[in-house]
Every structure is written in C-alpha cells, then in structure tokens.
C-alpha positions as CSV (number, residue, x, y, z in Angstrom):
1,X,0.0,0.0,0.0
2,X,2.8,2.6,0.7
3,X,4.2,2.0,-2.7
4,X,0.8,2.8,-4.3
5,X,0.7,6.1,-2.3
6,X,4.2,7.0,-3.5
7,X,3.4,6.1,-7.1
8,X,0.2,8.3,-7.0
9,X,2.2,11.2,-5.4
10,X,4.7,10.9,-8.2
11,X,2.0,10.9,-10.9
12,X,0.4,14.0,-9.3
13,X,3.8,15.7,-9.4
14,X,4.3,14.8,-13.1
15,X,0.7,16.0,-13.9
16,X,1.3,19.3,-12.1
17,X,4.6,19.8,-13.9
18,X,3.0,19.0,-17.3
19,X,0.2,21.5,-16.5
20,X,2.7,24.2,-15.6
21,X,4.8,23.6,-18.7
22,X,1.7,23.7,-20.9
23,X,0.6,26.9,-19.3
24,X,4.1,28.4,-19.9
25,X,4.2,27.3,-23.5
26,X,0.7,28.4,-24.4
27,X,1.6,32.0,-25.3
28,X,4.5,30.8,-27.4
29,X,2.2,28.4,-29.3
30,X,-0.4,31.1,-29.8
31,X,2.2,33.5,-31.1
32,X,3.6,30.9,-33.5
33,X,0.1,30.0,-34.7
34,X,-0.7,33.6,-35.4
35,X,2.6,34.1,-37.3
36,X,2.0,30.9,-39.3
37,X,-1.5,32.2,-40.3
38,X,0.0,35.6,-41.3
39,X,2.7,33.8,-43.3
40,X,0.1,31.6,-45.1
41,X,-2.0,34.7,-45.9
42,X,1.1,36.5,-47.4
43,X,2.0,33.4,-49.4
44,X,-1.6,33.2,-50.8
45,X,-1.4,36.9,-51.8
46,X,1.9,36.4,-53.6
47,X,0.4,33.4,-55.5
48,X,-2.7,35.4,-56.4
49,X,-0.6,38.3,-57.8
50,X,1.7,35.9,-59.7
51,X,-1.4,34.3,-61.3
52,X,-2.7,37.6,-62.6
C-alpha cells in the first residue's frame, strides 16, 4: 500500500509539472500559430498576384 501512495504522489507531481509547462508554453504556441497564419496569408497573396 505505501508503494501505491508513492506512485500516486509521483504521478500527481508529473501531472502538475506538465500542467505548468503547458501553461508556460501556451503564449508561445499562440504566437507561433498567429505568425503561421500571417505567413500563409502572405503566401496566398503572392500566389494570387503571380497568377494575374
């Protein structure tokens, strides 16, 4: 039984760490997604102009 409690405590620590890391990375991911969307729009405009 003590081993189960230790395992659960470790799993909780891992889950909390993963949650904190995800929270810290969210602004980075959001920024990258916005930039990727802007890049895609710019590429589409270049292709449209080249097709004229």
